[in-house]
C-alpha positions in Angstrom: 67.3 111.7 135.8 65.2 109.0 134.1 67.3 106.2 132.7 67.9 105.9 128.9 67.9 102.6 127.3 69.8 102.1 124.0 69.7 99.0 121.9 72.2 99.1 118.8 72.7 96.4 116.2 75.1 96.9 113.3 76.8 94.4 110.7 76.1 92.5 107.5 75.1 89.2 106.3 78.5 87.9 105.6 80.3 89.0 108.8 77.4 88.8 111.1 76.0 91.4 113.6 76.9 92.9 116.9 74.4 94.1 119.2 75.0 96.6 122.1 72.5 97.3 125.0 73.3 100.4 127.1 71.3 101.5 130.1 72.4 105.0 131.2 71.8 106.2 134.8 72.8 109.4 136.6 76.4 108.6 137.0 77.0 105.1 135.7 76.2 103.0 132.7 75.7 99.3 132.3 76.2 97.5 129.0 75.9 94.1 127.4 77.6 93.1 124.1 76.5 90.2 122.0 77.6 89.2 118.5 75.6 87.4 115.7 72.0 87.4 117.0 69.8 88.6 119.9 68.8 85.2 121.3 71.5 85.1 124.0 71.2 88.7 125.3 69.6 87.7 128.4 72.5 85.3 129.3 75.2 88.0 129.0 76.1 89.6 132.3 76.0 93.4 132.1 79.1 95.5 132.8 78.9 98.6 134.9 81.3 101.7 134.5 81.1 105.3 135.7 80.7 108.0 133.0 81.0 111.7 132.9 78.4 114.3 132.7 80.1 115.6 129.4 79.7 112.1 127.9 76.0 112.1 128.7 75.6 115.5 127.3 77.3 114.5 124.1 74.7 111.9 123.6 71.7 114.2 124.3 73.3 116.7 121.7 72.8 114.0 119.0 69.1 114.6 119.3 68.3 111.0 118.1 64.6 111.5 118.5 64.7 113.6 115.4 66.2 111.1 113.3 64.1 109.6 110.4 62.7 106.1 111.0 64.4 104.7 107.7 67.6 105.3 105.9 68.1 103.4 102.7 70.6 103.4 99.9 70.2 101.1 96.9 73.6 99.5 97.3 73.9 95.6 97.4 75.3 94.1 100.6 77.0 96.6 102.8 76.0 97.6 106.3 72.8 97.4 108.0 71.9 98.9 111.4 69.0 99.3 113.9 68.6 101.5 116.8 66.0 101.6 119.6 66.2 104.4 122.2 63.7 104.8 125.1 63.8 107.7 127.6 60.8 107.9 129.8 57.7 108.0 127.6 59.6 109.0 124.4 60.9 106.2 122.2 62.7 105.9 118.8 63.2 102.9 116.6 65.0 103.4 113.3 67.1 101.3 111.0 69.2 101.7 107.8 70.9 100.1 105.0 74.1 101.9 103.6 72.6 105.1 104.7 72.9 107.1 108.0 71.7 110.2 109.8 73.8 113.4 109.2 75.5 113.0 112.7 76.0 109.4 112.4 79.7 109.5 112.9 79.4 111.6 116.1 77.2 108.7 117.4 79.8 106.1 116.6 82.4 108.2 118.2 80.3 108.4 121.4 80.0 104.6 121.5 83.8 104.2 121.0 84.4 106.5 124.1 82.5 104.0 126.0 84.0 100.9 124.3 87.1 101.7 122.5 87.9 98.2 121.9 84.8 98.0 119.5 86.3 100.7 117.3 83.2 101.5 115.4 85.3 104.1 113.5 88.8 103.2 112.5 90.9 105.5 114.5 93.6 105.4 111.7 91.1 106.3 109.0 92.3 109.1 106.8 89.9 112.2 107.4 91.8 114.8 105.4 94.4 114.7 102.7 96.5 117.6 101.4 99.0 117.3 98.7 101.3 120.3 97.4 103.1 120.0 94.2 106.1 122.5 94.1 109.1 123.3 92.2 112.1 125.4 93.5 110.3 125.8 96.9 107.3 127.4 95.0 103.8 125.7 95.3 102.0 125.5 91.9 99.1 123.1 92.7 97.3 122.0 95.9 94.9 119.1 96.1 92.7 118.9 99.3 90.1 116.1 100.3 88.0 116.6 103.2 85.9 113.6 104.5 83.9 115.8 106.9 82.8 118.3 104.3 82.9 115.7 101.4 84.9 118.2 99.3 87.6 117.8 96.8 89.4 121.2 96.3 92.0 121.6 93.5 93.9 124.8 93.1 96.2 125.7 90.3 97.8 129.0 89.9 95.3 130.2 87.4 92.1 128.1 88.5 90.3 127.0 91.5 88.2 123.7 91.4 85.8 122.6 94.2 83.7 119.3 94.0 81.3 118.0 96.5 80.1 114.4 96.5 80.2 111.0 98.3 83.1 109.8 96.1 85.3 111.8 98.3 85.1 109.0 100.9 86.1 106.5 98.3 89.0 108.5 97.3 90.2 108.9 101.0 89.7 105.2 101.4 92.0 104.5 98.5 94.5 107.0 99.8 94.6 105.2 103.1 95.3 101.9 101.4 97.9 103.6 99.2 99.8 105.4 101.9 99.6 102.7 104.6 101.3 100.4 102.3 103.9 102.9 101.0 107.6 103.2 101.9 108.4 106.8 100.9 111.9 107.5 99.5 113.4 110.9 100.2 115.9 112.9 98.4 117.5 116.3 98.7 117.7 117.4 95.0 116.1 121.0 95.1 115.8 121.4 91.3 113.3 118.6 90.9 109.5 118.7 91.2 108.6 117.9 94.8 105.3 116.8 96.5 104.3 117.4 100.2 101.6 115.1 101.6 99.8 115.5 104.8 97.4 113.0 106.3 95.1 113.8 109.1 93.7 110.7 110.8 90.6 110.1 112.8 92.4 109.9 116.1 93.9 113.4 115.6 97.4 112.4 114.5 99.0 114.0 111.6 101.6 112.4 109.2 103.7 114.2 106.7 105.7 113.1 103.5 107.9 115.3 101.7 109.7 114.0 98.7 110.3 114.2 95.0 107.4 113.9 92.6 108.2 110.7 90.8 107.2 107.1 90.5 110.7 106.0 92.1 110.0 108.0 95.2 106.2 107.3 95.4 105.4 104.1 93.5 101.9 104.0 92.6 101.1 107.6 92.8 100.2 108.0 89.2 97.7 105.1 89.7 96.2 106.9 92.7 96.0 110.3 90.8 94.2 108.2 88.1 91.5 106.9 90.7 90.7 110.7 91.4 90.3 111.6 87.9 88.2 108.5 87.0 86.0 109.3 90.0 85.6 113.0 89.6 84.3 113.0 85.9 84.0 116.6 85.5 87.6 117.4 86.7 89.1 118.3 83.4 92.3 119.9 84.9 95.4 117.7 85.0 96.5 117.0 88.4 100.2 117.8 89.2 102.4 118.6 86.2 104.5 117.1 85.0 102.8 113.8 85.0 104.6 110.4 85.1 104.7 110.2 81.3 105.9 113.8 80.9 108.8 113.2 83.3 110.0 110.3 81.0 109.6 111.9 77.8 110.4 115.6 78.1 113.9 115.3 76.7 114.2 116.5 73.1 110.6 118.0 73.1 109.8 121.5 72.1 107.9 123.6 74.7 104.8 125.4 73.5 103.0 127.9 75.7 99.4 129.4 75.4 99.3 132.9 76.8 96.5 135.5 77.5 97.0 139.1 77.5 95.4 141.3 80.1 91.8 141.8 79.4 91.4 139.1 76.9 90.3 135.5 77.0 91.7 134.6 73.7 95.0 132.7 73.7 98.2 132.8 71.6 100.9 130.2 71.2 104.6 130.9 71.6 107.5 128.6 72.1 110.1 128.6 74.8 113.3 126.8 75.7 112.9 127.8 79.4 111.9 124.6 81.2 111.3 126.5 84.6 108.4 128.4 83.3 105.1 127.2 84.7 101.3 127.8 84.2 100.5 131.2 85.8 103.8 132.9 85.1 103.8 136.3 83.4 106.1 136.6 80.5 107.5 139.1 78.0 106.6 138.2 74.5 107.0 139.9 70.9 103.8 141.1 69.5 102.9 142.3 65.8 105.1 143.0 62.9 107.5 145.1 64.8 107.7 142.5 67.7 106.9 145.2 70.3 107.3 143.6 73.8 104.1 143.1 75.8 103.2 141.0 78.8 101.0 137.9 78.9 100.2 135.1 81.4 100.9 131.5 80.6 97.7 129.5 80.8 98.8 126.2 79.3 102.1 124.5 78.5 102.5 121.6 76.2 105.5 119.3 75.0 105.7 118.1 71.5 108.0 116.4 69.0 108.7 118.2 65.9 106.2 116.2 63.8 103.4 116.6 66.4 103.9 120.2 67.1 100.8 122.4 66.6 103.0 125.0 64.7 106.2 124.8 62.7 108.9 125.1 65.3 111.1 127.4 63.2 108.3 129.9 62.5 106.6 130.4 65.8 107.7 133.3 68.0 109.7 132.6 71.1 108.8 133.9 74.5 111.5 136.6 75.6 111.5 135.6 79.3 109.7 135.7 82.6 108.3 139.2 83.5 108.4 140.3 87.3 105.2 141.5 88.7 104.5 142.1 92.2 100.8 141.3 92.3 99.5 138.4 90.3 96.0 139.0 90.9 96.0 142.7 89.7 97.8 141.8 86.5 95.0 139.6 85.0 
C-alpha cells in the first residue's frame, strides 16, 4: 500500500495554530505535532504507533479527495483550517474559515482516535438534548435538539413543530453551559409539574435529570428556554406550560379554555375551575340555548384576572368536565 501523507493545520489568530503531520503506512503511523507555526516542523522528532486496518478504512471512507477546495463563512474571527493530503499521484489541498465539509466531524473523531490528548472534539459536548414536561406522570410536551441532524423538534399534545438550522448548535452549546454548571434539586411531590431531561454526550455517555419544573429546582431554566425562543424566531408555541410567571401568579386567576368541536377549526371559549385540565384534553361542554352536552378538545388555556378576562366571568359557560375517549387521534 502506498503511503498517505496528511498535513493538517487548525486554529485562530488569537489562540494560535496547531499543525499535525501524519504519514500512514501499512500497519503503522508516524506523526509530528507543532503549535503556532510551521517553521520548526523539521526539528520535531516523529512518533511511531501501530494502527488497525479499521482506523485506516475509516479514513478512506471520508473520501477527502471529493472535498471542495475552499469552505468559507462570512463570520469574523472564528476557526481557520488547512488540509493537505497526498496519496500516490493524487493530492488534495483545501482550506476553510468557519465552514467545513459535511463529514468534518467524522474526520476530527478519526484524528482523536490517534491522538486523544488533542481532543479536536470535546468529548463532553452535548450532542442531543431531550426534555419532557409532565404532570401526574403524563407527558404533555417534548422538546428535542439533535446536533447531528441539526433539528429542533417540539411536540405538544395537539401540534408538532420541526425546525432545521445551524442555530441548533448554538442552543446545544448554551445547554451544555447551563447544565454543566447546574446543581439540580430533586423533590418527590407528584402533584406538581415535572421535567425530565436527558443529555447525550459526544463520548456516548447519557445523563438524566428528573425534577420539578420550577426555578427553585432548576435555576436559570426559564432563561435557557428564552434563548431557544429568541433563536427560533418562527417558533410561536409556548415551550412548557406553565411558564415561570404562570407558576407565581395562578392563584386567584380565572381559567379560560378555547375548545374546538370535531370537524371544525373555529374555537369557542369556556371557563373552568379544574386546574388539572390541559391542552389536548377532550371535555364535555354545554352547547346552545338548551345547553345540550357535546364534546370538544381544548386547544388553548389562559389565566386571567377579572378585569383582564376576555369575557365576563359570570356570564361565560363552564366546562362540565373531562370526557374519556380511548383514541385521541380518532376524535379530532
